[in-house]
C-alpha positions in Angstrom: 0.0 0.0 0.0 2.8 2.4 0.9 4.6 1.8 -2.4 1.4 2.3 -4.4 0.7 5.6 -2.7 4.3 6.7 -2.9 4.4 7.1 0.9 6.6 5.6 3.7 5.1 2.8 5.7 5.2 5.1 8.8 3.1 7.7 6.9 0.6 5.1 5.9 0.3 4.0 9.6 0.0 7.7 10.8 -2.8 8.2 8.3 -4.5 5.0 9.3 -4.4 5.9 13.0 -5.8 9.4 12.3 -8.6 7.8 10.3 -9.3 5.3 13.0 -9.3 8.0 15.7 -11.7 10.2 13.7 -14.0 7.3 13.1 -14.0 6.5 16.9 -14.7 10.1 17.7 -17.7 10.2 15.4 -15.9 12.3 12.9 -15.5 15.1 15.5 -12.2 16.8 16.1 -11.4 17.1 19.9 -9.4 20.3 19.2 -12.3 21.8 17.3 -14.7 20.9 20.1 -12.4 22.5 22.6 -12.1 25.7 20.5 -15.8 25.9 20.2 -16.3 25.4 23.9 -14.1 28.5 24.7 -15.3 30.7 21.8 -17.6 32.8 23.9 -15.3 33.2 26.9 -13.8 36.6 27.7 -10.1 36.7 27.1 -7.7 39.4 28.1 -6.8 41.8 25.3 -3.1 41.0 25.7 -3.5 37.2 25.7 -1.4 36.7 22.6 1.5 38.7 23.9 1.4 37.4 27.5 0.2 33.8 27.0 3.2 32.3 28.9 2.4 34.5 32.0 -1.2 33.5 31.9 -0.4 29.8 31.7 2.1 30.1 34.5 -0.5 31.9 36.7 -3.1 29.2 35.8 -0.7 26.4 36.8 0.2 28.1 40.0 -3.5 28.6 40.9 -4.2 25.0 40.1 -1.3 23.8 42.3 -2.4 26.1 45.1 0.8 28.1 45.0 
């Protein structure tokens, strides 16, 4: 199959696994579902510039630090 498609065996396996995962998820993308779930949330205007700081603060809060 790999030779016919002009792909490596590893790429054929990767594509097969992606296809299997999509089938198991009902054709839904977990990343898309997540993005849609946060679409209406209010985000700070400087999120893109300060994302590392916000992540650090979030991890600290979660850890109780």
